[in-house]
N, C-alpha and C positions, 0 to 999 in steps of 0.2 A: 504494500500500500504506500502511495506517495505521501510525502510529508506536506501538510497543508500550509504550515507557517514556518518561517525561519526566524531565529532569534534576532532581536534588533541589534545585538552586539556584533553579529556576523554581517549585517547589512550596513552598519554605521561606518561612514567614511570619516577620516580625520579632517579637521577644519583646514582651509587653505592657507591661513596665515601662520599658525603655530604648529601645524601638522600633529595635532593632539586629538585623540578620540575623546578625552575627558572634556575638553573645551567644546567639541562638537555636540556631545551629549548635553552639556549645560546649556548650549544655545538652543537645542531642541526643547529643553524644559522651560526656557524663558519665552519661547515663541508662543504667540497668541494668534488664533485664526489663520494658521498656515503661513504667516508672514515671516519667512525665514531670513530674508535679506534685512528686514528691520531689526530682528533679533541679533543677527550677526553684527550689524552696525553698532547696536547698543553694547554688545560684549567687547568688540574691538575698541570702541571709544573708552570704555571702562578700563581696558588693559593699557591704553595710552595714558590715561589719568594715573593709573597705578605706577607706570614707568616714570612719570614726572614726580610723584610724591615719594616713592620708595626707591632710594638710590642704591641700597646695598644688595638688592636681588632683582632678578629679571621678573617681568610681569607673570610669566608662566609659573615660575617657582613660587611667587606669592599666591597665585591662584591655587596651585596644588596643595601648598601648606595650609591655606585657609580651609579648603575642603577637608583635609585630613584632621585639622583641629576641631571641626564641627561634627565629624562623624561620631555617632553614639555607639558605645560598646554594648550596653544593655538597655532594655526598655521594659515597661510593664505591659502585660496583656491580660485581658479579662478572662477568667476561667471560672466556669460554673461548677461548683462541687456541692452536691446535696442541698440544693435550694438556695445557696448563698453564692454570690459572685465575689471572687477574690482577684486583686491586682497582683499577678504573679510576675516577678522579674525573670526575663529570658534573654539569652544571647541574641544579637542581631546579626543577620547574614550580611555578607559584604555588599551585595547588590542593594539591599535595603538601607545599609549605612550610607551608601552613596546617594541614593534617592532622597533620604531624609535630610542629608546635608544640603543637597541642591534646594530642596523645598524650603528649608528653614532660612537659607540665605536669601532666596527670592522673596519669601514672605516678609523678612526684615527689611529688604530693600523697597518692596512695594508699599509697606506701611508708612514710610516716610513720604511727606508731601512737600511740594514747593520747589523741587529741583528736578532737572532732567533725570531719566532713569539711569543713564550711564554714570552720572555723578553719584547717585544713591547706591548703585551696585558697586562702584569702585570703593566708596567709603565703607560699605559693609564687608567687602572682601579684605580690605586693609585692617578693619577691626578684627575680623576672624583670624587673619594672619597674626595679629598681635595677641590674640587670646581673649578678646572681650567683644562686646557688641550684642545685638539682638539675637543672632543665631547661636552664639555661645551661651547666652542666658537660657535659651530654650533647651539646649543640650544639657546644661547643668540642672535644670528643673527635671528633665527626664531621668537623669542619674540620681537626683535626690529622691524622686518617687520610687525608683528601684531599690535604693538603699533603705528607705522607710518601710518597704514591703518585703524586706529580705526574709522575714519570718514565714512567708508563704511560698518560699522557693521550692519546698518539697512537693508542691502541687504541679510543678513543671515536669510533665512526663511526655 
């Protein structure tokens, strides 16, 4: 039987400027209504702003370190046991870590108002590179929830 779908990681091509699949995936997550060229312009403008502001590292290094800093290691998931729902801490898979990091950075950037998206995205990536900002706060909250519910870890089967 023929395979109906191919995994998006197999179809994903690296972006033209940085030749990175991570940047290409991030651009796809940023994109709204299929407007990829607009999303690419926003990402590349943000990278240019990062290059101006951060002198000790390349924009691609800043981007990759920001994504790695925001990735969560554990998260809580609801588990129903005997009529009660428990928040059970569980390990996060690598793909989900990446998608959560992308999502949190984009939510933090979109929540700011009054500046162009490329400026907001650049400032959030620089904040995440430095280990603070909205996306890092979300990650820390997820880790605190998992730590607080450590007593229910035995329900993770």
